[in-house]
Kinemage of the C-alpha trace (Angstrom):
@kinemage 1
@onewidth
@group {chain A} dominant
@subgroup {mainchain}
@vectorlist {calphas} color= white
{ca met a 1} P 45.825 -63.821 -136.695
{ca lys a 2} L 49.440 -62.779 -137.235
{ca thr a 3} L 51.385 -60.387 -135.016
{ca ile a 4} L 52.414 -56.797 -135.756
{ca leu a 5} L 56.115 -56.234 -135.071
{ca ser a 6} L 56.296 -52.585 -134.017
{ca ile a 7} L 59.702 -50.880 -133.854
{ca gln a 8} L 59.505 -47.374 -132.404
{ca ser a 9} L 59.686 -45.272 -129.234
{ca gln a 10} L 58.195 -45.970 -125.799
{ca val a 11} L 57.096 -43.653 -122.981
{ca ser a 12} L 56.064 -44.381 -119.396
{ca phe a 13} L 53.479 -41.575 -119.215
{ca gly a 14} L 51.296 -40.269 -122.024
{ca ala a 15} L 50.769 -42.110 -125.267
{ca val a 16} L 53.122 -42.067 -128.219
{ca gly a 17} L 55.074 -44.712 -130.118
{ca asn a 18} L 54.837 -48.264 -128.860
{ca thr a 19} L 52.964 -47.178 -125.736
{ca leu a 20} L 50.105 -45.989 -127.929
{ca ala a 21} L 50.482 -48.780 -130.492
{ca thr a 22} L 50.077 -51.374 -127.732
{ca met a 23} L 46.941 -49.649 -126.397
{ca val a 24} L 45.403 -49.544 -129.859
{ca ala a 25} L 46.338 -53.147 -130.676
{ca his a 26} L 44.842 -54.464 -127.453
{ca thr a 27} L 41.646 -52.464 -128.011
{ca met a 28} L 41.393 -53.873 -131.539
{ca asp a 29} L 42.146 -57.414 -130.284
{ca val a 30} L 45.345 -57.558 -132.347
{ca asp a 31} L 48.619 -59.186 -131.329
{ca ile a 32} L 51.617 -56.868 -131.170
{ca ala a 33} L 55.302 -57.360 -130.396
{ca ala a 34} L 57.044 -54.107 -129.451
{ca ile a 35} L 60.737 -53.353 -129.831
{ca asn a 36} L 61.632 -49.956 -128.382
{ca thr a 37} L 64.130 -47.621 -130.011
{ca ile a 38} L 64.098 -45.290 -126.997
{ca asn a 39} L 62.592 -45.347 -123.506
{ca leu a 40} L 61.490 -42.032 -121.986
{ca val a 41} L 59.468 -41.099 -118.935
{ca ala a 42} L 57.218 -38.972 -121.177
{ca his a 43} L 57.165 -37.165 -124.488
{ca pro a 44} L 59.744 -34.334 -124.378
{ca gly a 45} L 56.868 -31.912 -124.933
{ca tyr a 46} L 56.089 -32.332 -121.247
{ca gly a 47} L 59.170 -30.182 -120.613
{ca leu a 48} L 61.631 -32.821 -119.408
{ca arg a 49} L 63.641 -35.447 -121.259
{ca ala a 50} L 64.432 -38.407 -118.995
{ca gly a 51} L 65.612 -41.702 -120.419
{ca gly a 52} L 67.519 -42.586 -123.539
{ca ala a 53} L 67.976 -44.572 -126.699
{ca thr a 54} L 68.287 -48.344 -126.719
{ca asn a 55} L 71.957 -49.155 -127.208
{ca asp a 56} L 72.952 -50.757 -130.483
{ca ala a 57} L 74.141 -54.030 -128.979
{ca asp a 58} L 70.841 -54.636 -127.173
{ca met a 59} L 68.712 -53.644 -130.147
{ca glu a 60} L 70.725 -55.835 -132.523
{ca ala a 61} L 70.475 -58.765 -130.105
{ca ile a 62} L 66.697 -58.381 -129.759
{ca leu a 63} L 66.137 -58.105 -133.508
{ca ser a 64} L 68.432 -61.048 -134.220
{ca ala a 65} L 66.642 -63.158 -131.612
{ca val a 66} L 63.399 -62.894 -133.595
{ca gly a 67} L 65.070 -65.053 -136.227
{ca thr a 68} L 66.939 -67.268 -133.783
{ca leu a 69} L 63.650 -68.131 -132.071
{ca asp a 70} L 61.953 -68.766 -135.446
{ca leu a 71} L 59.378 -66.046 -134.822
{ca trp a 72} L 59.298 -64.405 -138.245
{ca asp a 73} L 56.511 -66.654 -139.529
{ca arg a 74} L 54.328 -65.433 -136.645
{ca ile a 75} L 54.723 -61.834 -137.820
{ca gly a 76} L 52.121 -60.569 -140.270
{ca met a 77} L 53.588 -57.119 -140.823
{ca val a 78} L 56.302 -54.784 -139.578
{ca ala a 79} L 55.497 -51.212 -138.572
{ca thr a 80} L 58.337 -48.796 -137.893
{ca gly a 81} L 58.248 -45.354 -136.301
{ca tyr a 82} L 60.597 -43.042 -134.417
{ca met a 83} L 64.276 -43.901 -134.671
{ca ala a 84} L 66.531 -42.362 -132.018
{ca lys a 85} L 69.802 -42.922 -133.892
{ca gln a 86} L 70.964 -43.420 -137.445
{ca ser a 87} L 72.402 -46.812 -136.483
{ca gln a 88} L 68.921 -48.005 -135.470
{ca val a 89} L 67.706 -47.436 -139.013
{ca leu a 90} L 70.405 -49.764 -140.327
{ca leu a 91} L 69.664 -52.385 -137.666
{ca thr a 92} L 65.974 -52.267 -138.568
{ca gln a 93} L 66.756 -52.548 -142.274
{ca asn a 94} L 68.928 -55.604 -141.648
{ca ala a 95} L 66.261 -57.244 -139.490
{ca ile a 96} L 63.516 -56.706 -142.063
{ca asn a 97} L 65.691 -58.164 -144.810
{ca gln a 98} L 66.486 -61.184 -142.647
{ca gly a 99} L 62.807 -61.620 -141.871
{ca lys a 100} L 61.881 -61.549 -145.539
{ca asp a 101} L 64.534 -64.181 -146.251
{ca gln a 102} L 63.276 -66.481 -143.493
{ca arg a 103} L 59.551 -66.206 -144.202
{ca gln a 104} L 57.577 -68.333 -146.610
{ca his a 105} L 55.053 -65.584 -147.403
{ca pro a 106} L 55.210 -61.830 -148.115
{ca met a 107} L 55.339 -59.508 -145.118
{ca pro a 108} L 53.919 -55.990 -145.562
{ca ile a 109} L 56.122 -53.179 -144.249
{ca leu a 110} L 54.587 -49.930 -142.985
{ca val a 111} L 57.018 -47.070 -142.364
{ca asp a 112} L 55.925 -44.016 -140.420
{ca pro a 113} L 58.955 -41.739 -140.994
{ca ala a 114} L 58.414 -39.920 -137.658
{ca phe a 115} L 61.387 -37.585 -138.035
{ca gly a 116} L 59.739 -34.159 -137.818
{ca asp a 117} L 56.714 -31.892 -137.919
{ca his a 118} L 55.753 -28.207 -137.992
{ca gly a 119} L 58.784 -27.266 -140.054
{ca arg a 120} L 61.472 -28.898 -137.929
{ca his a 121} L 63.248 -32.202 -137.424
{ca tyr a 122} L 62.915 -33.952 -134.086
{ca asn a 123} L 66.549 -34.998 -134.127
{ca asp a 124} L 69.649 -35.109 -136.321
{ca thr a 125} L 68.681 -34.748 -139.983
{ca ala a 126} L 71.006 -37.695 -140.692
{ca ile a 127} L 68.276 -39.915 -139.248
{ca ala a 128} L 65.759 -38.592 -141.770
{ca tyr a 129} L 68.158 -39.227 -144.638
{ca ala a 130} L 68.875 -42.721 -143.302
{ca ile a 131} L 65.142 -43.525 -143.180
{ca gln a 132} L 64.794 -42.206 -146.716
{ca arg a 133} L 67.742 -44.252 -147.948
{ca his a 134} L 67.342 -47.515 -146.032
{ca leu a 135} L 63.718 -47.994 -144.931
{ca leu a 136} L 61.645 -46.412 -147.683
{ca pro a 137} L 62.949 -48.872 -150.336
{ca leu a 138} L 61.583 -51.696 -148.149
{ca ala a 139} L 58.210 -50.086 -147.468
{ca asp a 140} L 54.903 -51.112 -148.995
{ca ile a 141} L 53.099 -48.267 -147.206
{ca ile a 142} L 54.369 -45.030 -145.663
{ca thr a 143} L 52.418 -42.566 -143.509
{ca pro a 144} L 54.340 -39.272 -143.452
{ca asn a 145} L 52.853 -36.072 -142.121
{ca arg a 146} L 52.869 -32.952 -144.245
{ca phe a 147} L 56.385 -31.877 -143.206
{ca glu a 148} L 57.871 -35.333 -143.724
{ca ala a 149} L 56.222 -35.800 -147.118
{ca ser a 150} L 57.580 -32.432 -148.238
{ca phe a 151} L 61.070 -33.437 -147.121
{ca leu a 152} L 60.893 -36.825 -148.833
{ca ser a 153} L 59.514 -35.472 -152.105
{ca gly a 154} L 61.189 -32.072 -152.277
{ca ile a 155} L 57.746 -30.533 -152.914
{ca asp a 156} L 56.132 -27.892 -150.718
{ca ile a 157} L 52.743 -29.244 -149.662
{ca phe a 158} L 50.030 -26.658 -149.077
{ca asn a 159} L 46.856 -28.275 -150.449
{ca ala a 160} L 45.409 -31.492 -151.881
{ca ser a 161} L 46.911 -30.971 -155.325
{ca ser a 162} L 50.458 -30.463 -154.059
{ca ala a 163} L 50.046 -33.419 -151.688
{ca ala a 164} L 49.008 -35.655 -154.592
{ca thr a 165} L 52.020 -34.503 -156.602
{ca ala a 166} L 54.336 -35.169 -153.655
{ca gly a 167} L 52.852 -38.609 -153.076
{ca arg a 168} L 53.256 -39.611 -156.707
{ca glu a 169} L 56.828 -38.291 -156.670
{ca ile a 170} L 57.636 -40.518 -153.688
{ca leu a 171} L 55.979 -43.552 -155.299
{ca ala a 172} L 57.999 -43.022 -158.480
{ca ala a 173} L 61.230 -43.103 -156.482
{ca tyr a 174} L 60.540 -46.481 -154.825
{ca pro a 175} L 59.411 -49.296 -157.150
{ca asp a 176} L 58.171 -51.594 -154.374
{ca met a 177} L 56.132 -48.951 -152.571
{ca gln a 178} L 52.396 -49.190 -153.170
{ca val a 179} L 50.811 -46.565 -150.936
{ca val a 180} L 51.648 -43.116 -149.593
{ca ile a 181} L 49.308 -41.684 -146.959
{ca ile a 182} L 49.974 -38.044 -146.097
{ca thr a 183} L 48.375 -36.911 -142.840
{ca gly a 184} L 47.683 -33.564 -141.235
{ca ile a 185} L 47.416 -31.273 -144.265
{ca ile a 186} L 45.870 -28.317 -142.450
{ca ser a 187} L 44.070 -25.497 -144.258
{ca asp a 188} L 42.138 -22.529 -142.870
{ca glu a 189} L 39.086 -24.653 -142.096
{ca asn a 190} L 39.939 -28.332 -142.440
{ca cys a 191} L 42.484 -31.059 -141.849
{ca leu a 192} L 43.060 -33.411 -144.768
{ca asp a 193} L 44.466 -36.937 -144.839
{ca met a 194} L 45.195 -38.309 -148.302
{ca leu a 195} L 45.870 -41.794 -149.649
{ca ile a 196} L 47.861 -41.861 -152.884
{ca thr a 197} L 48.525 -44.966 -154.981
{ca his a 198} L 49.729 -45.327 -158.553
{ca asp a 199} L 46.157 -45.240 -159.865
{ca asn a 200} L 43.966 -43.867 -157.094
{ca ile a 201} L 43.597 -40.983 -154.646
{ca ser a 202} L 41.300 -40.973 -151.618
{ca glu a 203} L 40.732 -38.123 -149.197
{ca his a 204} L 39.373 -37.763 -145.686
{ca ile a 205} L 38.467 -34.258 -144.570
{ca ala a 206} L 37.861 -33.370 -140.921
{ca ala a 207} L 37.230 -30.075 -139.180
{ca lys a 208} L 40.345 -28.358 -137.862
{ca leu a 209} L 40.822 -28.713 -134.123
{ca thr a 210} L 39.758 -25.711 -132.087
{ca his a 211} L 42.013 -25.791 -129.025
{ca asn a 212} L 44.998 -27.706 -130.399
{ca lys a 213} L 45.427 -26.248 -133.872
{ca asn a 214} L 48.770 -28.014 -134.425
{ca gly a 215} L 47.399 -31.379 -133.383
{ca phe a 216} L 48.570 -33.670 -130.605
{ca ala a 217} L 51.837 -35.375 -129.811
{ca gly a 218} L 51.217 -38.926 -131.012
{ca gly a 219} L 48.596 -38.066 -133.624
{ca gly a 220} L 50.655 -39.656 -136.386
{ca asp a 221} L 51.409 -42.647 -134.165
{ca leu a 222} L 47.681 -43.073 -133.576
{ca phe a 223} L 46.992 -43.065 -137.317
{ca ala a 224} L 49.741 -45.592 -138.092
{ca ser a 225} L 48.660 -47.856 -135.214
{ca leu a 226} L 45.019 -47.899 -136.278
{ca leu a 227} L 45.988 -48.497 -139.900
{ca ser a 228} L 48.268 -51.394 -138.911
{ca gly a 229} L 45.457 -52.912 -136.875
{ca tyr a 230} L 42.965 -52.795 -139.721
{ca leu a 231} L 45.484 -54.167 -142.211
{ca ile a 232} L 46.540 -57.088 -139.996
{ca lys a 233} L 42.843 -57.947 -139.609
{ca gly a 234} L 42.559 -58.277 -143.383
{ca his a 235} L 40.992 -54.992 -144.473
{ca his a 236} L 41.835 -53.735 -147.960
{ca ile a 237} L 43.987 -50.600 -147.891
{ca asp a 238} L 41.138 -48.337 -149.100
{ca gln a 239} L 38.802 -49.546 -146.368
{ca ala a 240} L 41.575 -49.470 -143.778
{ca phe a 241} L 42.428 -45.871 -144.687
{ca thr a 242} L 38.822 -44.699 -144.548
{ca glu a 243} L 38.177 -46.292 -141.171
{ca thr a 244} L 41.530 -45.204 -139.741
{ca ala a 245} L 41.071 -41.583 -140.776
{ca arg a 246} L 37.531 -41.559 -139.392
{ca gln a 247} L 38.521 -43.089 -136.061
{ca ala a 248} L 41.612 -40.922 -135.656
{ca ser a 249} L 39.676 -37.716 -136.307
{ca leu a 250} L 36.981 -38.751 -133.809
{ca ile a 251} L 39.552 -39.438 -131.107
{ca leu a 252} L 41.465 -36.219 -131.715
{ca ser a 253} L 38.272 -34.179 -131.843
{ca asp a 254} L 37.147 -35.693 -128.550
{ca leu a 255} L 40.484 -34.849 -126.956
{ca asp a 256} L 40.345 -31.338 -128.372
{ca thr a 257} L 36.897 -30.815 -126.884
{ca arg a 258} L 38.251 -31.845 -123.489
{ca lys a 259} L 41.381 -29.722 -124.081
{ca glu a 260} L 43.681 -32.663 -123.349
{ca lys a 261} L 47.419 -32.315 -124.034
{ca asp a 262} L 48.079 -35.796 -125.399
{ca ile a 263} L 46.358 -38.970 -126.482
{ca thr a 264} L 45.423 -40.635 -123.211
{ca arg a 265} L 44.461 -44.167 -122.277
{ca gln a 266} L 40.987 -42.919 -121.416
{ca ala a 267} L 40.425 -41.733 -124.997
{ca ile a 268} L 41.429 -45.088 -126.471
{ca ala a 269} L 39.262 -46.941 -123.944
{ca ser a 270} L 36.247 -44.678 -124.456
{ca gly a 271} L 34.861 -46.824 -127.266
{ca leu a 272} L 35.899 -44.530 -130.096
{ca val a 273} L 38.181 -47.179 -131.565
């Protein structure tokens, strides 16, 4: 089995970004190689930001070394997430292009935009525009949440119909993109995840969480990590989406029942994945 190259954030406590992606990959018996865009003690939602972004020289050296060590043929797909700086988007773009040039076979690219939620950007909006400009043209699959999909499409998403319109608008803008999955479309009663392709739409509907109505820090990371795992194991995108959405909703519902504040190691290890 090939390796997932995962380029996103890392925390020492809690579970988001590469910390969560590594947990999920190991549980699914999938190989993963993590390159961290930022290293923090915990998600800033804990109330303290300690740590910082990987400097450009180190990140460029690490990404370049993948080619120098002839590792690209071991990589089955690239999954990207949170970018701490605009320059990291460009470094990631360059690395993916180099990897495609060095490989003998196609390499799927999954981009989780990870630049905002609940009506706000996590960081400088320049990062969101950089992801839109430099990573989305390379992506086969993207997994934006409702806020990110609205930003990328320019369409206000408030139900399934508007989500489908937004997804098709994004697909039309990027000829190589095959799949848009919009997560966390919350209504009065339910939470909807939607897969949109050029000729198909699939939906997964779950009950809205009771205690954590806005979801959990890392919920989108969980979805992207599960999806990457199923895809690298050879599942078709429709099957991978269905199983990912089901598993993610089970995990989040279990956490909500226990009133947890983030996606913990215990939840991943509980057998829900």
